[in-house]
TORSEZA-825929 format. One record per residue (C-alpha): residue in one letter; x negated, y, z negated. Coordinates in nm, 3 decimals. Each point is the difference from the previous one (the first is absolute). Example, Ala and Ser with C-alpha at 12.3 -4.5 7.8 and 13.67 -1.06 7.14 Angstrom:
2
<r lopa="a" c1="-1.230" c2="-0.450" c3="-0.780"/>
<r lopa="s" c1="-0.137" c2="0.344" c3="0.066"/>
***
This chain:
273
<r lopa="m" c1="0.000" c2="0.000" c3="0.000"/>
<r lopa="k" c1="-0.290" c2="0.234" c3="-0.075"/>
<r lopa="y" c1="-0.145" c2="-0.035" c3="0.349"/>
<r lopa="l" c1="0.347" c2="0.024" c3="0.155"/>
<r lopa="g" c1="0.056" c2="0.330" c3="-0.179"/>
<r lopa="k" c1="-0.334" c2="0.134" c3="0.128"/>
<r lopa="l" c1="0.095" c2="-0.112" c3="0.351"/>
<r lopa="f" c1="0.330" c2="0.192" c3="-0.013"/>
<r lopa="v" c1="-0.178" c2="0.307" c3="-0.136"/>
<r lopa="g" c1="-0.257" c2="-0.021" c3="0.280"/>
<r lopa="i" c1="0.271" c2="-0.036" c3="0.266"/>
<r lopa="f" c1="0.197" c2="0.290" c3="-0.147"/>
<r lopa="l" c1="-0.307" c2="0.227" c3="-0.011"/>
<r lopa="s" c1="-0.095" c2="-0.099" c3="0.354"/>
<r lopa="i" c1="0.347" c2="0.097" c3="0.122"/>
<r lopa="i" c1="-0.027" c2="0.338" c3="-0.175"/>
<r lopa="v" c1="-0.343" c2="0.062" c3="0.156"/>
<r lopa="i" c1="0.129" c2="-0.090" c3="0.347"/>
<r lopa="i" c1="0.307" c2="0.223" c3="-0.037"/>
<r lopa="s" c1="-0.227" c2="0.287" c3="-0.113"/>
<r lopa="l" c1="-0.275" c2="-0.039" c3="0.258"/>
<r lopa="v" c1="0.183" c2="-0.097" c3="0.320"/>
<r lopa="p" c1="0.175" c2="0.337" c3="0.058"/>
<r lopa="f" c1="-0.326" c2="0.194" c3="-0.049"/>
<r lopa="l" c1="-0.198" c2="-0.240" c3="0.219"/>
<r lopa="w" c1="0.266" c2="0.031" c3="0.272"/>
<r lopa="v" c1="-0.017" c2="0.381" c3="-0.016"/>
<r lopa="f" c1="-0.381" c2="-0.011" c3="0.004"/>
<r lopa="a" c1="-0.004" c2="-0.232" c3="0.302"/>
<r lopa="s" c1="0.264" c2="0.211" c3="0.178"/>
<r lopa="s" c1="-0.217" c2="0.309" c3="-0.045"/>
<r lopa="f" c1="-0.234" c2="-0.155" c3="0.259"/>
<r lopa="r" c1="0.275" c2="-0.089" c3="0.251"/>
<r lopa="t" c1="0.171" c2="0.198" c3="0.274"/>
<r lopa="n" c1="0.364" c2="0.105" c3="-0.016"/>
<r lopa="g" c1="0.093" c2="-0.268" c3="0.255"/>
<r lopa="e" c1="-0.165" c2="-0.274" c3="-0.203"/>
<r lopa="i" c1="0.175" c2="0.115" c3="-0.318"/>
<r lopa="l" c1="0.344" c2="0.023" c3="0.164"/>
<r lopa="s" c1="-0.041" c2="-0.339" c3="0.167"/>
<r lopa="g" c1="0.013" c2="-0.158" c3="-0.343"/>
<r lopa="g" c1="-0.289" c2="-0.233" c3="0.075"/>
<r lopa="f" c1="-0.330" c2="-0.041" c3="-0.177"/>
<r lopa="g" c1="-0.354" c2="0.039" c3="0.121"/>
<r lopa="f" c1="-0.188" c2="0.270" c3="0.190"/>
<r lopa="a" c1="0.065" c2="-0.034" c3="0.374"/>
<r lopa="h" c1="-0.198" c2="0.317" c3="0.076"/>
<r lopa="g" c1="-0.261" c2="-0.043" c3="-0.273"/>
<r lopa="l" c1="-0.025" c2="0.214" c3="-0.312"/>
<r lopa="y" c1="0.166" c2="0.332" c3="0.087"/>
<r lopa="v" c1="-0.204" c2="0.223" c3="-0.235"/>
<r lopa="q" c1="0.126" c2="0.313" c3="0.178"/>
<r lopa="n" c1="0.303" c2="-0.013" c3="-0.230"/>
<r lopa="y" c1="-0.212" c2="0.145" c3="-0.281"/>
<r lopa="s" c1="-0.128" c2="0.293" c3="0.206"/>
<r lopa="t" c1="0.356" c2="0.059" c3="0.124"/>
<r lopa="a" c1="0.125" c2="0.001" c3="-0.359"/>
<r lopa="f" c1="-0.241" c2="0.279" c3="-0.094"/>
<r lopa="k" c1="0.103" c2="0.196" c3="0.310"/>
<r lopa="l" c1="0.376" c2="-0.027" c3="-0.054"/>
<r lopa="a" c1="-0.007" c2="0.082" c3="-0.372"/>
<r lopa="p" c1="-0.233" c2="0.226" c3="-0.204"/>
<r lopa="l" c1="-0.117" c2="-0.294" c3="-0.210"/>
<r lopa="v" c1="-0.314" c2="0.181" c3="-0.122"/>
<r lopa="a" c1="0.208" c2="0.281" c3="-0.154"/>
<r lopa="f" c1="0.244" c2="-0.252" c3="-0.144"/>
<r lopa="y" c1="-0.287" c2="-0.197" c3="-0.151"/>
<r lopa="k" c1="-0.139" c2="0.312" c3="-0.168"/>
<r lopa="n" c1="0.342" c2="0.091" c3="-0.142"/>
<r lopa="s" c1="0.064" c2="-0.355" c3="-0.124"/>
<r lopa="i" c1="-0.339" c2="-0.018" c3="-0.173"/>
<r lopa="i" c1="0.054" c2="0.335" c3="-0.175"/>
<r lopa="v" c1="0.358" c2="-0.080" c3="-0.105"/>
<r lopa="a" c1="-0.066" c2="-0.359" c3="-0.111"/>
<r lopa="i" c1="-0.314" c2="0.076" c3="-0.203"/>
<r lopa="l" c1="0.136" c2="0.311" c3="-0.176"/>
<r lopa="a" c1="0.339" c2="-0.161" c3="-0.069"/>
<r lopa="t" c1="-0.178" c2="-0.301" c3="-0.150"/>
<r lopa="v" c1="-0.232" c2="0.210" c3="-0.218"/>
<r lopa="f" c1="0.277" c2="0.225" c3="-0.133"/>
<r lopa="n" c1="0.235" c2="-0.294" c3="-0.053"/>
<r lopa="i" c1="-0.251" c2="-0.201" c3="-0.204"/>
<r lopa="a" c1="-0.120" c2="0.301" c3="-0.200"/>
<r lopa="v" c1="0.350" c2="0.103" c3="-0.110"/>
<r lopa="c" c1="0.136" c2="-0.351" c3="-0.060"/>
<r lopa="t" c1="-0.305" c2="-0.117" c3="-0.196"/>
<r lopa="m" c1="0.031" c2="0.288" c3="-0.246"/>
<r lopa="a" c1="0.377" c2="-0.046" c3="-0.025"/>
<r lopa="a" c1="-0.034" c2="-0.375" c3="-0.055"/>
<r lopa="y" c1="-0.262" c2="0.046" c3="-0.272"/>
<r lopa="v" c1="0.216" c2="0.248" c3="-0.190"/>
<r lopa="v" c1="0.307" c2="-0.225" c3="0.028"/>
<r lopa="v" c1="-0.190" c2="-0.306" c3="-0.124"/>
<r lopa="r" c1="-0.199" c2="0.158" c3="-0.284"/>
<r lopa="c" c1="0.224" c2="0.283" c3="-0.125"/>
<r lopa="s" c1="0.341" c2="0.010" c3="-0.166"/>
<r lopa="f" c1="0.234" c2="0.288" c3="0.085"/>
<r lopa="k" c1="0.371" c2="0.054" c3="0.054"/>
<r lopa="a" c1="-0.008" c2="0.026" c3="0.381"/>
<r lopa="k" c1="-0.200" c2="-0.322" c3="0.043"/>
<r lopa="g" c1="0.306" c2="-0.208" c3="0.091"/>
<r lopa="l" c1="0.130" c2="0.268" c3="0.235"/>
<r lopa="i" c1="-0.329" c2="0.019" c3="0.191"/>
<r lopa="t" c1="-0.015" c2="-0.378" c3="0.035"/>
<r lopa="a" c1="0.363" c2="-0.006" c3="0.119"/>
<r lopa="m" c1="-0.071" c2="0.270" c3="0.261"/>
<r lopa="f" c1="-0.283" c2="-0.206" c3="0.146"/>
<r lopa="s" c1="0.224" c2="-0.307" c3="-0.005"/>
<r lopa="v" c1="0.269" c2="0.182" c3="0.199"/>
<r lopa="g" c1="-0.265" c2="0.102" c3="0.253"/>
<r lopa="l" c1="-0.063" c2="-0.367" c3="0.077"/>
<r lopa="i" c1="0.356" c2="-0.062" c3="0.118"/>
<r lopa="i" c1="0.066" c2="0.317" c3="0.203"/>
<r lopa="p" c1="-0.058" c2="-0.068" c3="0.374"/>
<r lopa="s" c1="-0.218" c2="0.254" c3="0.179"/>
<r lopa="a" c1="0.270" c2="0.045" c3="0.267"/>
<r lopa="a" c1="0.227" c2="0.155" c3="-0.264"/>
<r lopa="l" c1="-0.262" c2="0.268" c3="-0.065"/>
<r lopa="i" c1="-0.041" c2="0.124" c3="0.357"/>
<r lopa="q" c1="0.264" c2="0.275" c3="-0.007"/>
<r lopa="p" c1="-0.090" c2="0.137" c3="-0.348"/>
<r lopa="l" c1="-0.371" c2="-0.005" c3="0.083"/>
<r lopa="y" c1="0.059" c2="0.171" c3="0.335"/>
<r lopa="n" c1="0.204" c2="0.278" c3="-0.166"/>
<r lopa="t" c1="-0.261" c2="0.041" c3="-0.274"/>
<r lopa="m" c1="-0.289" c2="0.029" c3="0.243"/>
<r lopa="m" c1="0.188" c2="0.246" c3="0.219"/>
<r lopa="n" c1="0.092" c2="0.221" c3="-0.298"/>
<r lopa="t" c1="-0.352" c2="-0.004" c3="-0.143"/>
<r lopa="g" c1="-0.172" c2="0.064" c3="0.333"/>
<r lopa="l" c1="-0.184" c2="-0.333" c3="-0.008"/>
<r lopa="y" c1="0.175" c2="-0.151" c3="0.302"/>
<r lopa="n" c1="-0.239" c2="-0.109" c3="0.274"/>
<r lopa="t" c1="-0.306" c2="-0.001" c3="-0.229"/>
<r lopa="l" c1="-0.231" c2="-0.273" c3="-0.122"/>
<r lopa="t" c1="0.059" c2="0.131" c3="-0.352"/>
<r lopa="a" c1="0.364" c2="-0.111" c3="0.023"/>
<r lopa="l" c1="-0.099" c2="-0.355" c3="0.096"/>
<r lopa="i" c1="-0.264" c2="-0.018" c3="-0.273"/>
<r lopa="l" c1="0.246" c2="0.113" c3="-0.270"/>
<r lopa="v" c1="0.278" c2="-0.228" c3="0.123"/>
<r lopa="y" c1="-0.220" c2="-0.309" c3="0.026"/>
<r lopa="t" c1="-0.156" c2="0.073" c3="-0.338"/>
<r lopa="a" c1="0.344" c2="0.007" c3="-0.160"/>
<r lopa="l" c1="0.137" c2="-0.289" c3="0.203"/>
<r lopa="g" c1="-0.261" c2="-0.242" c3="-0.131"/>
<r lopa="m" c1="0.009" c2="0.116" c3="-0.362"/>
<r lopa="p" c1="0.243" c2="-0.262" c3="-0.138"/>
<r lopa="t" c1="-0.207" c2="-0.291" c3="0.129"/>
<r lopa="t" c1="-0.332" c2="0.151" c3="-0.110"/>
<r lopa="f" c1="0.141" c2="0.093" c3="-0.340"/>
<r lopa="y" c1="0.110" c2="-0.355" c3="-0.080"/>
<r lopa="i" c1="-0.327" c2="-0.151" c3="0.125"/>
<r lopa="m" c1="-0.197" c2="0.233" c3="-0.226"/>
<r lopa="v" c1="0.233" c2="-0.050" c3="-0.298"/>
<r lopa="s" c1="-0.030" c2="-0.380" c3="0.031"/>
<r lopa="y" c1="-0.378" c2="0.017" c3="0.018"/>
<r lopa="i" c1="-0.055" c2="0.255" c3="-0.279"/>
<r lopa="r" c1="0.205" c2="-0.218" c3="-0.235"/>
<r lopa="t" c1="-0.260" c2="-0.277" c3="0.045"/>
<r lopa="i" c1="-0.281" c2="0.226" c3="-0.126"/>
<r lopa="p" c1="-0.064" c2="-0.064" c3="-0.373"/>
<r lopa="y" c1="0.086" c2="0.307" c3="-0.204"/>
<r lopa="t" c1="-0.293" c2="-0.078" c3="-0.233"/>
<r lopa="l" c1="-0.237" c2="0.141" c3="0.264"/>
<r lopa="e" c1="0.175" c2="0.335" c3="-0.017"/>
<r lopa="e" c1="0.017" c2="-0.012" c3="-0.379"/>
<r lopa="a" c1="-0.377" c2="-0.049" c3="-0.012"/>
<r lopa="a" c1="-0.043" c2="0.304" c3="0.224"/>
<r lopa="y" c1="0.227" c2="0.208" c3="-0.226"/>
<r lopa="i" c1="-0.204" c2="-0.105" c3="-0.304"/>
<r lopa="d" c1="-0.317" c2="0.116" c3="0.175"/>
<r lopa="g" c1="0.158" c2="0.343" c3="0.045"/>
<r lopa="s" c1="0.130" c2="-0.028" c3="0.356"/>
<r lopa="g" c1="0.318" c2="0.193" c3="0.080"/>
<r lopa="f" c1="0.308" c2="-0.119" c3="0.190"/>
<r lopa="v" c1="-0.112" c2="0.133" c3="0.340"/>
<r lopa="r" c1="-0.360" c2="-0.116" c3="-0.037"/>
<r lopa="t" c1="0.112" c2="-0.349" c3="-0.108"/>
<r lopa="f" c1="0.225" c2="-0.021" c3="0.304"/>
<r lopa="a" c1="-0.276" c2="0.115" c3="0.236"/>
<r lopa="t" c1="-0.289" c2="-0.205" c3="-0.142"/>
<r lopa="i" c1="0.170" c2="-0.315" c3="-0.131"/>
<r lopa="v" c1="0.328" c2="-0.057" c3="0.182"/>
<r lopa="l" c1="-0.077" c2="0.122" c3="0.353"/>
<r lopa="p" c1="-0.306" c2="-0.225" c3="0.056"/>
<r lopa="l" c1="0.202" c2="-0.303" c3="-0.114"/>
<r lopa="t" c1="0.288" c2="0.070" c3="0.238"/>
<r lopa="r" c1="-0.200" c2="-0.026" c3="0.323"/>
<r lopa="p" c1="0.172" c2="-0.325" c3="0.111"/>
<r lopa="a" c1="0.337" c2="0.170" c3="-0.045"/>
<r lopa="f" c1="-0.130" c2="0.301" c3="0.195"/>
<r lopa="a" c1="-0.083" c2="-0.230" c3="0.290"/>
<r lopa="t" c1="0.341" c2="-0.167" c3="-0.011"/>
<r lopa="a" c1="0.200" c2="0.321" c3="-0.021"/>
<r lopa="g" c1="-0.232" c2="0.181" c3="0.240"/>
<r lopa="v" c1="0.034" c2="-0.258" c3="0.277"/>
<r lopa="i" c1="0.379" c2="-0.012" c3="-0.033"/>
<r lopa="q" c1="0.024" c2="0.380" c3="0.002"/>
<r lopa="f" c1="-0.244" c2="0.035" c3="0.291"/>
<r lopa="l" c1="0.195" c2="-0.248" c3="0.211"/>
<r lopa="l" c1="0.325" c2="0.182" c3="-0.079"/>
<r lopa="a" c1="-0.143" c2="0.336" c3="0.108"/>
<r lopa="w" c1="-0.176" c2="-0.146" c3="0.305"/>
<r lopa="n" c1="0.291" c2="-0.199" c3="0.143"/>
<r lopa="e" c1="0.304" c2="0.214" c3="-0.092"/>
<r lopa="f" c1="0.193" c2="0.111" c3="0.310"/>
<r lopa="q" c1="0.347" c2="0.137" c3="-0.082"/>
<r lopa="l" c1="-0.098" c2="0.288" c3="-0.228"/>
<r lopa="a" c1="-0.302" c2="0.087" c3="0.213"/>
<r lopa="l" c1="0.229" c2="0.036" c3="0.300"/>
<r lopa="t" c1="0.260" c2="0.205" c3="-0.191"/>
<r lopa="l" c1="-0.229" c2="0.239" c3="-0.188"/>
<r lopa="t" c1="-0.229" c2="0.092" c3="0.291"/>
<r lopa="g" c1="0.070" c2="0.149" c3="0.340"/>
<r lopa="d" c1="-0.334" c2="0.091" c3="0.158"/>
<r lopa="t" c1="-0.239" c2="-0.257" c3="0.142"/>
<r lopa="s" c1="-0.288" c2="0.154" c3="-0.196"/>
<r lopa="k" c1="0.172" c2="-0.086" c3="-0.331"/>
<r lopa="r" c1="0.113" c2="-0.356" c3="0.069"/>
<r lopa="t" c1="-0.151" c2="-0.330" c3="-0.113"/>
<r lopa="l" c1="-0.088" c2="-0.325" c3="0.174"/>
<r lopa="p" c1="0.334" c2="-0.187" c3="-0.020"/>
<r lopa="i" c1="0.159" c2="0.278" c3="0.207"/>
<r lopa="a" c1="-0.246" c2="-0.078" c3="0.282"/>
<r lopa="l" c1="0.211" c2="-0.294" c3="0.115"/>
<r lopa="y" c1="0.273" c2="0.244" c3="0.107"/>
<r lopa="y" c1="-0.226" c2="0.124" c3="0.280"/>
<r lopa="f" c1="0.009" c2="-0.330" c3="0.193"/>
<r lopa="k" c1="0.374" c2="-0.028" c3="0.056"/>
<r lopa="s" c1="0.227" c2="0.218" c3="0.212"/>
<r lopa="a" c1="0.352" c2="-0.022" c3="0.139"/>
<r lopa="f" c1="-0.128" c2="-0.137" c3="0.331"/>
<r lopa="a" c1="-0.312" c2="-0.206" c3="-0.064"/>
<r lopa="s" c1="-0.226" c2="-0.133" c3="-0.270"/>
<r lopa="d" c1="-0.370" c2="-0.077" c3="0.005"/>
<r lopa="y" c1="0.010" c2="-0.307" c3="-0.220"/>
<r lopa="g" c1="-0.368" c2="-0.084" c3="0.039"/>
<r lopa="a" c1="-0.108" c2="0.344" c3="-0.121"/>
<r lopa="m" c1="0.264" c2="-0.011" c3="-0.275"/>
<r lopa="f" c1="-0.133" c2="-0.330" c3="-0.130"/>
<r lopa="a" c1="-0.354" c2="0.137" c3="0.017"/>
<r lopa="a" c1="0.111" c2="0.300" c3="-0.206"/>
<r lopa="t" c1="0.172" c2="-0.236" c3="-0.245"/>
<r lopa="v" c1="-0.327" c2="-0.185" c3="-0.054"/>
<r lopa="v" c1="-0.182" c2="0.330" c3="-0.052"/>
<r lopa="v" c1="0.261" c2="0.103" c3="-0.257"/>
<r lopa="v" c1="0.012" c2="-0.318" c3="-0.209"/>
<r lopa="v" c1="-0.365" c2="-0.113" c3="0.003"/>
<r lopa="p" c1="-0.122" c2="0.256" c3="-0.260"/>
<r lopa="s" c1="0.263" c2="-0.107" c3="-0.254"/>
<r lopa="i" c1="-0.089" c2="-0.367" c3="0.057"/>
<r lopa="i" c1="-0.370" c2="0.076" c3="-0.053"/>
<r lopa="v" c1="0.071" c2="0.193" c3="-0.321"/>
<r lopa="f" c1="0.203" c2="-0.288" c3="-0.141"/>
<r lopa="i" c1="-0.259" c2="-0.263" c3="0.097"/>
<r lopa="l" c1="-0.282" c2="0.197" c3="-0.162"/>
<r lopa="l" c1="0.192" c2="0.054" c3="-0.326"/>
<r lopa="q" c1="0.211" c2="-0.315" c3="-0.019"/>
<r lopa="k" c1="-0.200" c2="-0.150" c3="-0.289"/>
<r lopa="q" c1="0.047" c2="0.315" c3="-0.209"/>
<r lopa="v" c1="0.369" c2="0.013" c3="0.092"/>
<r lopa="i" c1="0.058" c2="-0.360" c3="-0.108"/>
<r lopa="s" c1="-0.202" c2="0.036" c3="-0.323"/>
<r lopa="g" c1="0.188" c2="0.320" c3="-0.086"/>
<r lopa="l" c1="0.339" c2="-0.162" c3="0.050"/>
<r lopa="a" c1="-0.101" c2="-0.314" c3="-0.187"/>
<r lopa="a" c1="-0.144" c2="0.193" c3="-0.295"/>
<r lopa="g" c1="0.307" c2="0.223" c3="-0.022"/>
<r lopa="s" c1="0.228" c2="-0.304" c3="-0.015"/>
<r lopa="v" c1="-0.172" c2="-0.162" c3="-0.296"/>
<r lopa="k" c1="0.161" c2="0.224" c3="-0.257"/>
<r lopa="g" c1="0.285" c2="0.249" c3="0.046"/>
***
């Protein structure tokens, strides 16, 4: 029975891997095929590897500008998100005050509100504050959008840190802020990696709000680039698939490089809560 259970687990995991990889591999292969080959529904490369799709993608859409905007927005939104949520999580875990339950409840509500329900309020807010069509608007929105998830990751991890370490620092004369900066922050690096990757992927891949809150090409991010390859009369599918690969590869690389830290952060945060 033990080996049979392992066999079922292996089969199940193999199916999940196939379901996850096949669509990306198909898109990657199609990025080297002509429109005719893609529309024919067949496989293979009748005309060889059509690498011109990538040069066409950069000609049809300002991918360089979109890349720059996405890097700025994703990095700043991740930094601000982690900085705010780490401090909030530490205060909620270690301090007792009347609004503690209210703050936790507000973050809980943020987990269940769909982003589509926020489009109209966010659009009105950005228009009234003069932030519409700016990278600042996207940075602020993405920072707030990922706060509930980051907050709970940091809360779960900080609870696993023995309070005796902080008590020893207090005895040695360290204050609240210094103890947080010198004792707690270095120990929360795995949680930083976990929350940072999740937040970065959210800011990098988000499409709906980026489309709604920006109007000029110079202010838009990479997911919007796919709009440039489809019109009412024709579509350049090869170039669109090439652009898709260009858009998703950075997020895949980031996750691969930090996957060990992500897993260790999630595992450590689940030990005690």
